[in-house]
C-alpha positions in Angstrom: 0.0 0.0 0.0 1.5 3.3 -1.1 0.4 6.6 0.3 0.6 9.8 -1.6 1.8 13.0 0.1 -1.0 15.3 1.2 -1.8 18.2 -1.0 -0.6 21.5 0.4 -3.2 24.0 1.3 -3.1 27.7 0.5 -2.2 29.9 3.4 -3.8 33.1 2.0 -6.9 33.6 0.0 -7.3 36.0 -3.0 -9.1 38.4 -0.7 -6.2 38.3 1.8 -3.8 39.5 -0.9 -6.1 42.5 -1.7 -6.1 43.4 2.0 -2.4 43.1 2.4 -1.9 45.2 -0.8 -4.1 47.9 0.7 -2.2 47.8 4.0 1.2 48.0 2.3 0.0 50.9 0.1 -1.0 52.9 3.2 2.3 52.1 4.9 4.3 53.2 1.9 2.5 56.6 2.1 3.4 56.9 5.8 7.1 56.1 5.3 7.6 57.9 1.9 10.8 59.6 3.1 12.3 56.3 4.4 14.8 54.5 2.2 12.9 51.3 2.9 9.8 52.6 1.1 11.1 51.3 -2.2 11.2 47.8 -0.8 7.6 48.1 0.4 6.6 49.5 -3.0 8.1 46.5 -4.7 6.2 44.2 -2.2 3.0 46.1 -3.1 3.5 45.3 -6.8 4.3 41.7 -6.2 1.1 41.3 -4.1 -0.8 42.8 -7.1 0.5 40.0 -9.3 -0.6 37.4 -6.8 -4.1 38.6 -6.0 
């Protein structure tokens, strides 16, 4: 008897990605003068491709 590995389950829903994208967009506005803002801006765009 062989057992197949269990199928992995998604951690986030499509709606979750939209919520995270909105939160990151607001945070980017708050830290606009911070050098890290470009990293969060990139994250925002990656989330957009996922959700």
